[in-house]
C-alpha positions in Angstrom: 0.0 0.0 0.0 1.2 3.5 -0.9 1.6 6.0 1.9 -0.9 8.3 0.2 -3.5 5.5 0.1 -3.4 4.8 3.8 -6.5 6.0 5.7 -6.4 9.2 7.7 -6.0 8.5 11.5 -9.6 9.6 12.2 -10.8 7.0 9.7 -9.0 4.1 11.3 -11.4 1.4 12.7 -10.8 -0.2 16.1 -9.5 -3.8 16.1 -9.2 -3.8 12.3 -6.2 -5.3 10.6 -4.3 -2.9 8.2 -1.3 -3.1 6.0 0.6 -0.1 7.5 3.3 1.6 5.5 6.6 1.4 7.5 7.2 5.1 6.7 4.2 6.0 8.8 4.9 3.7 11.7 7.0 4.8 14.6 8.4 2.8 17.6 7.2 3.5 21.1 9.8 5.7 22.8 8.8 4.1 26.2 9.3 0.6 24.9 10.7 -1.6 27.7 13.1 -3.4 25.3 16.3 -1.4 25.1 18.6 -3.9 23.4 17.9 -5.8 20.1 20.3 -8.6 19.3 21.6 -8.3 15.8 21.8 -12.1 15.3 18.2 -12.6 16.5 17.0 -9.8 14.2 18.8 -11.4 11.2 17.2 -14.7 11.9 13.8 -13.1 12.2 14.4 -11.2 9.0 15.1 -14.5 7.2 11.9 -16.0 8.6 9.9 -13.0 7.4 11.5 -13.3 3.9 10.5 -16.9 3.8 7.1 -16.8 5.4 6.1 -13.2 5.9 4.9 -11.7 9.2 2.8 -14.4 10.8 1.6 -12.4 13.9 0.3 -8.8 13.3 1.8 -5.9 15.1 -0.3 -3.6 17.3 -0.4 0.1 16.7 -2.3 3.2 17.8 -2.5 6.9 17.0 -1.0 9.5 19.4 -2.3 13.0 20.1 -0.3 14.5 17.2 -1.8 12.0 14.7 1.3 9.9 14.4 1.1 6.1 14.2 2.8 4.4 17.2 3.7 0.8 17.8 2.2 -0.8 20.9 4.0 -4.1 20.5 6.0 -5.8 17.8 9.1 -3.7 17.5 11.3 -6.7 16.8 9.1 -7.6 13.8 9.1 -3.9 12.8 12.9 -3.8 12.7 13.2 -7.1 11.0 10.7 -6.1 8.4 12.8 -3.0 7.6 15.9 -5.2 7.2 13.9 -7.5 4.9 13.0 -4.6 2.7 9.3 -4.6 3.3 7.3 -1.5 2.6 4.4 -2.3 4.9 3.4 -4.6 7.8 0.2 -6.2 9.0 -0.9 -4.4 12.2 -4.1 -4.1 14.2 -5.3 -0.7 15.3 -6.0 -0.1 19.0 -7.6 3.3 19.7 -6.0 5.2 22.6 -4.6 2.1 24.4 -3.9 2.5 28.1 -0.3 2.6 29.2 -1.1 -0.6 31.1 -2.0 -2.4 27.9 1.2 -1.2 26.2 3.5 -2.4 29.0 1.7 -5.7 29.6 1.6 -6.5 25.9 5.4 -6.1 25.8 6.0 -8.0 29.0 3.8 -11.0 28.0 4.1 -11.1 24.2 7.6 -9.8 23.4 10.7 -11.8 24.1 12.2 -9.4 26.7 15.3 -10.2 28.7 14.8 -10.8 32.5 16.1 -7.3 33.2 13.8 -5.6 30.7 10.9 -7.6 32.2 11.8 -6.5 35.7 12.1 -2.8 34.7 8.8 -3.0 32.8 7.0 -4.5 35.9 8.5 -1.8 38.0 7.2 0.8 35.6 3.7 -0.5 36.1 4.1 0.1 39.8 5.9 3.5 39.6 3.5 5.0 37.2 0.6 3.8 39.4 -0.8 1.8 36.6 -1.1 -1.4 38.6 -0.8 -2.4 42.2 1.8 -5.0 43.1 -0.8 -7.3 44.5 -2.7 -7.3 41.2 0.4 -8.1 39.1 0.2 -11.9 39.3 -3.3 -11.9 37.8 -2.5 -9.2 35.2 0.7 -10.9 34.0 -0.3 -14.5 34.6 2.7 -15.1 36.8 3.1 -16.5 40.4 3.4 -14.0 43.3 6.9 -15.4 44.1 8.0 -14.9 40.5 6.8 -11.2 40.6 8.7 -10.7 43.8 11.9 -12.2 42.4 11.6 -10.1 39.2 11.2 -6.9 41.1 14.3 -7.7 43.3 16.4 -7.6 40.1 15.9 -3.8 40.0 18.2 -3.6 43.0 21.1 -4.8 40.9 23.8 -2.1 40.0 23.2 -0.5 36.6 26.4 -2.0 35.1 25.2 -5.5 35.8 21.7 -4.8 34.4 23.2 -3.3 31.3 25.4 -6.3 30.7 22.6 -8.7 31.2 20.5 -7.0 28.5 23.0 -8.2 26.0 23.5 -11.6 27.5 20.3 -13.6 27.6 22.2 -16.6 28.9 22.3 -15.2 32.5 19.3 -16.8 34.1 16.8 -15.2 36.4 17.7 -17.6 39.2 21.4 -16.5 39.1 20.5 -12.8 39.2 18.0 -13.3 42.0 20.9 -14.8 44.1 23.1 -11.8 43.3 20.4 -9.3 44.1 20.1 -10.8 47.6 23.4 -9.2 48.6 23.2 -6.0 50.6 25.4 -3.6 48.8 26.3 -2.9 45.1 29.9 -3.9 45.9 29.0 -7.4 47.2 26.6 -7.9 44.3 29.4 -7.1 41.8 31.8 -9.4 43.7 29.3 -12.3 43.6 28.4 -11.7 39.9 32.1 -11.8 39.0 32.5 -15.1 40.8 29.6 -16.4 38.7 31.1 -15.2 35.5 34.6 -16.5 36.2 33.6 -19.9 37.5 30.3 -20.6 35.7 28.6 -21.5 39.0 25.1 -22.9 39.4 22.5 -21.2 41.7 23.3 -23.8 44.4 27.0 -23.2 44.1 26.5 -19.5 44.2 24.5 -19.8 47.4 27.3 -21.8 49.0 30.2 -19.5 48.1 28.2 -16.4 49.2 27.1 -17.9 52.6 29.0 -16.4 55.5 31.4 -18.8 57.2 29.8 -18.2 60.6 26.5 -19.2 59.2 28.0 -22.5 58.1 29.6 -23.3 61.5 26.8 -22.3 63.7 24.5 -25.3 63.2 27.4 -27.7 64.1 28.0 -25.8 67.3 24.4 -25.9 68.2 24.1 -29.6 67.5 27.2 -30.4 69.6 25.7 -28.5 72.6 22.4 -30.3 72.2 24.2 -33.6 72.2 26.1 -32.8 75.3 23.0 -31.7 77.1 21.2 -34.8 76.1 24.1 -37.0 77.4 23.9 -35.2 80.7 20.1 -35.8 80.9 20.7 -39.5 80.3 23.3 -39.7 83.0 20.9 -37.9 85.5 18.2 -40.3 84.6 20.4 -43.2 85.8 21.3 -41.3 89.0 17.7 -40.3 90.0 15.9 -43.4 88.8 12.2 -43.8 88.2 9.8 -45.8 90.4 8.0 -47.3 87.4 10.3 -49.6 85.4 8.1 -49.4 82.3 8.1 -45.6 82.4 11.8 -45.5 82.9 12.5 -47.8 79.9 10.2 -45.7 77.7 11.9 -42.4 78.6 15.4 -44.0 78.3 14.5 -45.4 74.8 13.2 -42.0 73.6 16.3 -40.2 74.9 18.6 -42.7 73.2 16.8 -42.3 69.9 17.1 -38.5 70.2 20.8 -38.9 70.9 21.3 -41.0 67.8 19.5 -38.5 65.7 21.6 -35.6 67.0 24.8 -37.5 66.4 23.8 -38.4 62.8 22.9 -34.8 62.2 26.3 -33.6 63.6 28.2 -36.1 61.4 26.3 -35.0 58.3 26.8 -31.3 59.1 30.6 -31.9 59.5 30.7 -33.8 56.1 28.8 -31.0 54.3 31.1 -28.3 55.8 34.2 -30.3 54.8 32.8 -30.6 51.3 32.1 -26.9 51.0 35.6 -26.0 52.1 37.1 -28.4 49.6 34.9 -27.0 46.8 36.0 -23.4 47.7 39.6 -24.5 47.5 39.0 -25.9 44.0 37.5 -22.6 42.9 
């Protein structure tokens, strides 16, 4: 379709599919996606050349009469690379900011950082309350909380992760749990240098005191229990059956504490050996 043949903005019909000239269509300046992978765009361009655009874009008309994308900027960019002059797009009259953000979060292939920032926008712009986000986005409450925690990450880590989709959300959530930007950067560097899993990242970031404390507590409990058993023999019980039951229960508890203490020591030794390897 020629640009001159395209309907005037006031003539556009809601929810109707149009072939929109690319010259008339403009990206959303508030689009959550900030980074577009060149290789991914090239692959999408080849798909469009072979099969066309299979999913229509969404567009609207702003106050100045310009046509603005609501969602589909990757397809828009790939269409330009493929040399198309127009794209299939559905007209949405005056969409809410909520619709524009949610469309991009749900339908576009955003990085985890871009998703986190877009979700934060919904809250900051008072578009949606946090408690309503799970329903709006179709995500679990715990997932929303984890996503929002990523906005605590230093800007340099976030910028790097926009261009590296291989960094998983679970890894970034562990990094974001640290208290300061410096400790977040230090843990993130350990992840990059060693290729750690989420479990390994937890272990290397756990304070040494936190690792030793359970063993000390178990040892104290075992000693107190041993003292109780010895006192039981000293004091005695008038009922032999009752005495036997109490003694049996105390012995079982002692065995349990001793097994826990041994396992705790083995785990601690394993963690120390792992840290030496790294």
